[in-house]
C-alpha positions in Angstrom: 75.0 105.0 114.1 77.6 103.3 116.3 76.8 99.9 117.7 76.3 100.1 121.5 77.9 96.7 121.9 81.2 97.9 120.3 81.3 101.6 120.9 83.5 103.0 123.7 85.4 99.7 123.8 88.3 101.7 125.2 86.2 102.5 128.2 85.4 98.9 128.8 88.9 97.6 128.3 89.7 94.1 127.3 87.8 91.0 128.3 90.6 89.7 130.5 89.7 88.9 134.1 93.0 90.0 135.8 92.4 93.8 135.8 95.0 95.9 137.6 94.2 98.0 140.6 92.8 101.4 139.8 94.1 104.5 141.4 91.8 106.4 143.8 91.7 109.6 141.6 90.7 107.6 138.5 88.3 105.1 140.1 85.2 107.1 140.2 85.4 108.4 136.7 86.4 105.0 135.3 83.5 103.3 137.0 81.0 105.9 136.0 82.0 105.7 132.3 81.9 101.9 132.4 78.4 101.9 134.1 77.0 104.3 131.4 78.4 102.1 128.7 77.1 98.9 130.2 73.7 100.3 130.6 73.7 101.2 126.9 74.7 97.6 126.1 71.8 96.2 128.2 69.3 98.6 126.5 70.6 97.5 123.2 70.0 93.8 124.3 66.4 94.4 125.0 65.6 96.9 122.3 63.5 94.5 120.3 61.1 93.5 123.1 57.5 93.8 122.0 55.6 94.9 125.1 52.3 94.2 123.4 53.2 90.5 123.4 53.8 90.1 127.2 50.8 92.4 127.9 48.5 90.2 125.8 49.7 87.1 127.6 49.1 88.8 131.0 45.6 90.0 130.1 44.7 86.6 128.6 45.8 84.8 131.8 44.1 87.3 134.1 40.8 86.6 132.4 41.1 83.0 133.5 41.8 83.6 137.2 38.1 83.2 138.1 37.7 79.8 136.5 35.5 77.6 138.7 38.1 74.8 138.6 40.7 75.1 141.3 43.3 73.2 139.4 42.9 75.5 136.4 43.2 78.5 138.6 46.4 77.1 140.1 47.9 76.5 136.7 46.9 80.0 135.6 48.5 81.6 138.6 51.7 79.7 138.0 51.7 81.0 134.4 50.9 84.5 135.6 53.8 84.5 138.0 56.1 83.4 135.1 54.8 86.3 133.0 55.2 88.9 135.8 58.7 87.7 136.7 59.7 87.9 133.1 58.7 91.5 132.7 60.2 92.3 136.1 63.5 90.9 135.1 63.7 93.0 131.9 62.3 96.3 133.3 62.3 96.2 137.1 58.7 97.5 137.5 57.6 97.2 141.1 54.0 96.6 140.0 55.0 93.3 138.4 56.7 92.3 141.6 53.5 93.1 143.6 51.3 91.2 141.1 53.6 88.2 141.0 54.3 87.9 144.7 50.7 88.2 145.8 49.7 85.2 143.7 51.5 83.0 146.2 48.8 83.4 148.8 46.4 80.6 149.1 42.8 81.6 148.2 41.2 80.3 151.5 44.3 81.3 153.6 44.3 77.9 155.3 47.9 77.4 154.1 50.8 79.7 153.2 50.6 78.9 149.5 48.2 77.2 147.2 49.0 73.4 147.6 48.1 72.8 143.9 50.7 75.3 142.9 53.2 73.7 145.2 52.5 70.3 143.7 52.9 71.6 140.2 56.2 73.2 141.0 57.4 70.1 142.7 56.5 68.0 139.7 53.9 66.1 141.6 51.1 67.4 139.5 51.0 68.0 135.8 49.8 71.6 134.9 46.3 71.7 133.5 46.6 71.8 129.7 44.3 74.2 128.0 44.7 75.9 124.7 44.2 79.4 126.1 46.8 78.9 128.9 49.3 77.2 126.5 49.0 80.1 124.0 49.6 82.7 126.7 52.7 80.8 127.8 53.9 80.6 124.2 53.6 84.4 124.1 55.8 84.7 127.3 58.4 82.4 125.8 58.4 84.3 122.5 58.9 87.6 124.4 61.9 86.1 126.1 63.4 85.1 122.8 63.4 88.7 121.6 66.4 89.5 123.7 69.9 89.9 122.1 71.8 87.3 124.1 75.1 88.2 122.5 74.8 91.8 123.8 73.6 90.6 127.2 76.7 88.3 127.5 78.9 91.3 126.7 77.3 93.3 129.5 77.7 90.4 132.0 81.3 89.8 131.1 82.1 93.5 131.5 80.4 93.8 134.9 82.2 90.7 136.0 85.5 92.2 135.0 84.7 95.4 136.9 83.6 93.6 140.0 87.0 91.8 140.1 88.8 95.1 139.8 90.5 96.3 143.0 88.7 99.6 143.4 89.7 101.7 146.4 87.1 101.7 149.1 84.7 103.3 149.6 83.2 103.8 146.2 79.4 104.5 146.1 79.1 103.4 142.5 80.3 99.9 143.3 77.0 99.0 144.8 75.2 100.1 141.6 77.7 98.0 139.6 76.5 94.9 141.5 72.9 95.8 140.9 73.4 96.1 137.2 75.3 92.8 137.1 72.5 91.1 139.0 69.9 92.6 136.6 71.8 91.3 133.6 72.0 87.9 135.2 68.3 87.8 135.9 67.6 88.7 132.2 69.8 86.0 130.9 68.2 83.5 133.3 64.8 84.4 131.8 66.2 83.8 128.3 68.2 80.6 128.8 66.9 79.2 132.1 70.4 78.6 133.6 70.0 78.2 137.4 73.6 79.1 137.7 72.7 82.7 136.9 70.3 82.8 139.9 73.0 81.3 142.1 75.4 84.1 141.0 72.8 86.7 141.9 72.4 85.2 145.3 76.1 85.0 145.9 76.5 88.6 144.8 74.0 89.9 147.3 74.0 87.5 150.2 70.9 87.6 152.5 71.3 90.8 154.5 68.2 92.5 155.7 67.1 96.0 154.9 67.0 98.2 158.0 63.7 99.9 158.8 63.8 103.5 157.5 66.9 103.0 155.4 66.8 106.0 153.1 68.9 104.3 150.4 66.7 103.1 147.5 69.4 100.7 146.4 69.0 98.8 149.6 65.3 98.4 148.9 66.0 97.3 145.3 68.6 94.8 146.6 66.0 93.2 148.9 63.5 92.9 146.1 66.1 91.3 143.9 67.1 88.8 146.6 63.4 87.8 146.9 63.2 87.6 143.1 65.9 84.9 143.0 63.9 82.8 145.4 60.6 83.2 143.6 62.3 82.5 140.3 64.0 79.4 141.7 60.7 78.0 142.8 58.5 78.9 139.9 61.0 78.4 137.1 63.3 75.7 138.4 60.9 73.7 140.5 63.3 73.7 143.6 60.5 74.1 146.2 60.9 70.5 147.3 64.6 70.1 146.5 65.8 68.7 149.8 63.9 71.4 151.7 60.5 69.9 152.2 57.4 70.9 150.4 56.2 74.1 152.0 57.3 75.1 155.5 61.0 75.9 155.2 61.1 77.3 151.7 58.0 79.4 152.1 59.0 80.6 155.5 62.3 81.6 154.1 60.7 83.4 151.2 58.3 85.1 153.5 61.2 86.1 155.7 62.8 87.9 152.7 59.5 89.7 152.1 59.4 90.6 155.8 62.8 92.1 155.6 61.3 94.9 153.6 60.3 96.8 156.8 60.4 100.0 154.9 58.0 98.6 152.4 55.5 97.5 155.0 55.5 101.1 156.5 55.3 102.5 153.0 52.3 100.4 152.0 50.6 101.2 155.3 51.0 104.9 154.7 50.0 104.5 151.1 46.8 102.5 151.9 45.9 104.9 154.8 46.3 107.9 152.5 44.3 106.4 149.6 41.5 105.3 151.9 41.0 108.9 153.0 41.3 110.4 149.5 37.5 110.5 149.0 36.6 111.7 152.4 36.0 115.2 153.9 38.6 117.9 154.0 40.0 116.8 157.4 40.6 113.3 155.9 42.1 114.7 152.8 44.5 116.8 154.9 45.6 113.6 156.7 45.9 111.7 153.5 48.2 114.4 152.1 50.3 114.3 155.3 50.6 110.5 155.0 51.5 110.6 151.3 53.9 113.6 151.6 55.9 111.7 154.2 55.9 108.6 152.1 57.2 110.5 149.0 60.0 112.0 151.1 61.0 108.6 152.3 61.2 107.3 148.7 63.8 109.3 146.9 64.7 108.5 143.2 65.3 105.8 142.1 63.0 104.1 144.7 60.7 101.7 142.7 57.6 102.8 144.6 58.1 106.5 144.1 55.9 106.7 141.0 53.0 105.0 142.7 53.2 107.3 145.8 53.5 110.6 143.9 50.6 109.6 141.6 48.4 109.2 144.7 49.7 112.5 146.3 49.0 114.4 143.1 45.5 113.0 142.9 44.8 113.9 146.6 46.1 117.5 146.2 43.8 117.9 143.2 40.8 116.7 145.2 41.6 119.2 147.9 41.9 122.0 145.3 38.5 121.1 144.0 37.0 121.4 147.5 38.9 124.4 148.8 40.2 126.2 145.7 43.8 126.7 147.0 45.7 127.3 143.8 48.9 126.1 145.4 47.4 122.6 145.7 46.7 122.6 141.9 50.3 123.7 141.2 51.7 121.0 143.4 49.5 118.4 141.9 50.7 119.3 138.4 54.3 119.2 139.6 53.9 115.7 141.1 52.1 114.4 138.0 54.8 115.7 135.8 57.4 113.7 137.7 55.1 110.7 137.5 55.1 110.9 133.7 58.9 111.2 133.7 59.3 108.1 135.9 56.9 106.0 134.0 58.6 106.3 130.6 57.7 104.1 127.6 57.0 101.2 127.8 55.7 101.3 131.4 52.2 99.7 131.6 51.0 102.5 133.9 52.3 105.4 131.8 48.8 106.1 130.3 47.5 106.7 133.9 50.2 109.2 134.6 49.6 111.0 131.3 45.8 111.2 132.0 46.4 112.4 135.5 48.6 115.3 134.3 46.2 116.1 131.5 43.3 116.3 133.9 45.2 118.7 136.2 46.3 120.9 133.3 42.7 120.9 131.9 41.4 122.1 135.3 44.0 124.9 135.4 43.0 126.0 131.9 39.4 126.3 133.1 40.5 128.5 136.0 43.1 130.7 134.2 42.1 130.5 130.5 45.8 129.9 129.6 45.4 128.0 126.3 48.9 126.5 126.7 47.6 124.3 129.4 44.8 123.1 127.1 47.3 122.5 124.3 49.5 120.4 126.6 46.4 118.5 127.9 45.4 117.6 124.4 48.9 116.4 123.5 49.1 114.3 126.7 45.7 112.7 126.0 46.8 111.7 122.5 49.9 110.1 123.9 47.7 108.3 126.4 45.6 106.8 123.6 48.8 105.7 121.9 49.6 103.7 125.0 46.1 102.3 125.3 43.8 103.0 122.3 40.6 101.4 123.6 39.9 103.6 126.7 36.5 105.2 126.4 37.1 107.7 129.2 40.3 108.9 127.6 38.6 109.3 124.2 35.8 111.3 125.8 38.2 113.5 127.7 40.1 114.2 124.5 36.9 115.1 122.7 36.0 117.5 125.5 39.4 119.2 125.3 39.1 119.5 121.6 35.7 121.1 121.9 37.1 123.6 124.5 39.9 124.5 122.1 37.4 125.0 119.3 35.6 127.5 121.4 38.9 129.4 121.9 40.3 129.3 118.4 37.3 128.5 116.1 39.3 125.9 114.3 36.7 123.6 112.6 39.2 120.7 112.6 38.9 120.5 116.4 35.1 120.5 116.3 35.2 117.7 113.6 37.6 115.6 115.6 35.7 116.2 118.8 32.5 115.1 117.2 34.0 112.0 115.5 35.6 110.9 118.8 32.3 111.3 120.6 30.5 108.8 118.4 
């Protein structure tokens, strides 16, 4: 098998920085080919990441967030932010951004951010040393060291070369090139801790705001990445008090970045309103579906929040089907959950939820139509779900129920045996 780092070298060209101007007719094809090759290189660079390692660190730290000692809680939150930002840099999952950014908020809301965390980042307070916290941080560091830096450097050098190329304007792939370049820089920063990589990210994007209702998902991703650079500078480099004062200016600036995500505020409002009504009566379910349908429309692929929104929409449609029996709702629910599975590909931490949601909808359709193909697919999905998270009692029970249902259809004793063993 060809090495992704060296294959298609003719597409990438040499490593020189003075690349000639590209003709308009050739620019789009050249840029597309280069982007595909660079993405392969980056995937090669992170191919050895063991997701169980970072997940173990996060779970271990989350178990310590309720410690009665405020100083320990502050140290744990600082460590959790480090873990979430690390996984965000390598995979870009919006759930990690949400989890990391919300840890800034002070518990009693008397200040913008927990002062103990501020003091730790400023170097005014030593982090609380505990074996369980230290071991979790060691896992985060080991996860970072799994990256192939050589391959990552190749990707960064190639994107830098392309950015310096005089492409005719406009070229709608040039923005994606900048995104890929910034992502690669964020990965290298997490591996090597070079603040210069964050500075290059900031310089690449500037500090423009996202316009409310901007339909371009890349504009949203850009704003998230700008905010990422600030959060990483503070939590990783300790620059919170670097000539900017302890809290007010830096925190207000960071919050300003978060507030630029006007689209996100509206999206979250619609999402929360929709979810609140999911368990209500039929009129509330109808309103929830209206909220969530508009939200999904406003979040075209590759919007980071699309998978979250379509999961909620699929669940709500299924609830309405169970109340009213409109088969169209069931079909739509299955369709949305299929897309959710596609968007949350391995190793997404929420993939098991999408697999279970689709399996449940298919199992319900089997009950209504008797089409054993739906049951077969449901069983397969539930097995995949348990591969993602083996110790899930509800998933084990649901698989056992599906196996029992298939036994009633086919009479295969192996299904009955497995159903019984999983029910124990």
